[in-house]
N, C-alpha and C positions, 0 to 999 in steps of 0.2 A: 686631642683637641689643639696641641701646640704644632705650628707648623715649621718654627725654627727656633733655635736658641743660640746666643752668643754669649762669649765671656766680655765683660765690660767692668772694668775697676774704675771708680772715681778717684780723684786724688784726696789726700787726707783732708786738705782745704775745703774741697767740694763737699765732702761726706760732713764735715762739721757745719758747712753752711747749711745744709738740710736740717740737721739737728737744732741749731741756733734759730733759723727761719721759723721752722714749722712746729716746733715743741714749746708752743706758747698758748696761754689760755684762750686767746681769740680764735685758734683754730681747734679747739676740742669740740668734737662733735658730741652733743649730749645725748643721755639716754642709756639704756641697757647694752653694755659692751661698747661703750664709747672709746673713741680713738681720736688722735689729732690729724687732721686733713686740711689741706690747704689747696685750693684751686687756683692755677694761674688765670687770671682774666685780663682781657684788654678790650678795646672797644669792638673788635672783629670777632672776638670768641663768644660761644654760645653761653648764654645765661645759666647759672646753677642755682638751683632752688635752695634759697635760705643759706647762702655762701656769702661771704664777705668780699667785695671787691678787692683783689690784690695782684697787681701788676708785677709778676716776677720774671724779669726778662732773663735773668742769670740761669734760672732752672731750664728755661727753653733753649739757651745757648748750650747748656751742659749736654743736651741730649739731641738736638735737631741734626747736626751733621752726622753723627754716628748713625742715626735712624735711617738718614737717607741712603747712607753707604749700605747699610743693611739690606734695605729695599733693592737698590742696585744689584747687590750680590744674590738676591732672590730672583732675580729677573723680572721685577716690576718695572713697567715701562716709565721710569721716573722723568725722563726728558719730554714725555708727550703729556705730562700731566703738571698741574699747580697744586702742591700738596701743603697742608697746614700742619705744623707740629704742636701748635699752641694748646691743644686741649690736653692738658698734663697737669698732675697733681702729686703731692707727696702724702704718705700716710706713715704715721708712727703709731703702731699698736702696742699696749702695755699689758703685761700680766696681771699687775694688781687691779686693773679696770676691767678684766675680762673682755678686752678688745676683741671684736668680730665684726664681720660684714656678711649679711644675709646674701643668698644666692641672687644674682642679678646679671644682666647683660649690659653692653654698651651700643646696642645695635641702633643704628641711624641710616637713613638712606645715603649718607655721603661718606661713611666710615670705610676705609681701605682695610684697616685691621686695628687690633688692639695690642697693647704690649705692657709687660711688668719688668721692671728692674729691681732684683732683689739686692738692695744695698747692704743691709746688715740683718740676716735673719738666722733663726736657729738652725744648727746643723744637724740636730738631732730630732727635729719635728717638722712634719709637712704640714703647713696651715693653709695654704692655698688649695683648693679643689674645684674641680669641673663637675657639675652636676649632670648626669645623663639618667634620666628617668628618676628612680630613688636612689640611685648610686652616686656615691661621691668617688671621683678618681683623682688621685693626688700625684701629679707630675713629678717626676724625679730631678727635674732641672732646677728646682726651686732652692738654690742654695746661694749665699752671699757672692756677689760678682756675676751671677748670671743674669741675661736680659733674654725673655722669652716674647715671642710674637704668637697670637693667637686670633681665630675669627672674633669680630666684634659681637656676633650673635650668640656666642658660647655662653651659657649660663653657669656661672663661678661665684664663689665666695670664699670667706676666710674663717677657720676655726680659731677659737681663742687660744693663745699661747700657754703653754702649760711647763716649758722646760727652762725658758731663759725670761729676762725681764723685758725685752723689747724686740720688735720686729719692724724694720724700716724698710719701705719700698717706694719707688717713684714709678707711676704708670701714667698711661695716656692712650689717645686713639690719634690715628693719622687720618685725617680727612681730606678728601679730594675736593678742591674747590673748583677746578676746571679740568 
């Protein structure tokens, strides 16, 4: 399901920024398997159902140039397109909350692809899976410091953490505007 992976290490300051910004009660998604999640929004971004308006220009800046570089390396005709990297969010999963994410996809008519950056994840447990029929397929590339690209239509989910206390990721969709 993954069509490319890269090594991408954030600075200690950027990693701390993610923790400090998103691990707040206002970003705690309620319900069974709750986790912290904050969606960057701005006047041109798509509305997220039941999410708080939060314009986080810093997280967009942390990723947009690297994502553009990756697409160029993959041969995407970036010079012929106007792309948006603004559909981006951070998620912090906690063992004590049984944090999980049910199978879903990010498909829409304008998505070029989706991506996940594993900022700080368990080294001894694969949580992300792609759902193929009744089978869960766990990619080996899900280690801290890896960033993966995958098709937006791919059904995927996240199992609860059992080995460490936290799992921190930043994810998004690259959208073609023109």
